N, C-alpha and C positions, 0 to 999 in steps of 0.2 A: 121818845120819850126817855129820857138817859136811863139806862139803869144801873144797878145796885151792888155790891156782892157783900151778903152774908159770910163772913168766916169767922171760924173756931176753931181753937186749937184742942186739939181731941186728945194727943198724945204727946206725952213726956219727955222733954229738951234734954234732958239727962244725956250725956253717952250719945251724944249728934256733935259731927265736926261741927270747927267756929262759924264755918259759912253760915248753915242752916241757921246759928243761933242770930245771926247779926241780920240774914233773910225775914226769920219774924218779927225781929226788935225792931226792923225796915217797916214792918208792915204796919207795930203797935201790938205785935201777942207777945207777953210777958207771963200770964199763969196760963194753968190749963183749963179748958173748958169756959172760959173769955170766948165773947163774940165781941168784933167791929164790924161795921160796915162803912164801905169805903167803895168810889167809883168804879165803874169796870173800864178800868184803862189800859191798855198794852203792857205798861211797865209793867202794872199789878200782878195781870196775870205771871207774865214771867217771873213773879217771885213768886206766885204760887204754885206754878209749877218747879221748881225747885223742890220743896217741901211741900207736893198734894200731899206724901204720905204721914202726912201730921196733921192734916189740914180736914175738915167738913166744908163745903164751897156750897153756897144758895143763892143762884141768880133771881134776883128781885125787879120787876120794870118801875121805875116810881109813877105812881099816882097824884096827877095834881087833882084840887076838887076844882 
């Protein structure tokens, strides 16, 4: 079963470096308290690691009926 990640932007990007803003935009997070679901890949994990202090991450296993 491939895993997915529920990623929520919990802290504002105001005053953050431009690199952090670009990483969040690349993840698809534009507004505060918005949640996205992405596949658990090394690329996504690396992006999360860069801005982990702004995010809330929850791991979930895909369930197929």
